[in-house]
N, C-alpha and C positions, 0 to 999 in steps of 0.2 A: 100451745106454743108453735107449732109445725103451720099449725091450722091460722095465726095469729101474721105471719109470714106472709103466707100463701093470701090473706087478704089485703094484703099490705100492699104485691109487689100486682094483683092484681088494681086496683086500686089508682096503684101509681101508674100500670100497665091502659087504662081506662082515661085516665088528664092526660098524659102522652098522646095519646090519637083523637083527642077535643082539642087539645093546642093544637097540632099537626091542622085538622080539619081547620079550627079557627085562621092559621098562619096561611092555609088556604081560599081561602076563602079572603081574606083582609088582601090578601095580593091578589087574584081575581075582579075582585073592587076596584082596588089602587091600578090596574092594566086599563079595566072598563073607564075609570075618570078620565085618566091618560088619554086614551083613545076618544074620549066627548072632545076634549080639551084640544086635542090636535086637528082635531073634526072643527070644531069652533071659527080655532083660528084660518084654516085653510080657508073656510066662507066667506070670514072678514078680508081678505087679500085681496085683492082687486088685480085680477092680471090683465096688464098689456097685451095687445097682438105685435105680431115680431115686424120688427119694423122689416120696410119694404128693402131689399139689396139691390144696386146697381147696377145697371149693366157697364163692365170695364170695355174702358177703348184699346182695340187690336191693333197696335202701331207695330210696322214689319221694322224686323231687326235690321241697323246700321251694321255698315258693312265695316268693322273698322279693322279687319288684320287680314293675309294674305288663308290664312286657314282657320275652317271651323273647327273648333274642339267638341266631339262628340259629349267627352264623358264631364264636360261644365256645360254645355250648352252657350257659347260664349266664339265668338271669331279670337283668335290669335296669332302675333303678331306685326299687331298693327302699330300707332299711330303710342312713341314713349316719350 
């Protein structure tokens, strides 16, 4: 009786390890497939060059007030 239980537990542990190995192999295959699909998609996407930046025109600040506020970078106390 004890020998039968030992044989059954050994068979169960062998089946569990085989199932775990199969699951690991399947997961690795899926990851590899997904990686190859992503690589194929990236190859098909056509990348555009970056847009050219235009130079901003620097205009002098109009002094609309009598005091320059350093915190807000504006003239204060002008026309209201």
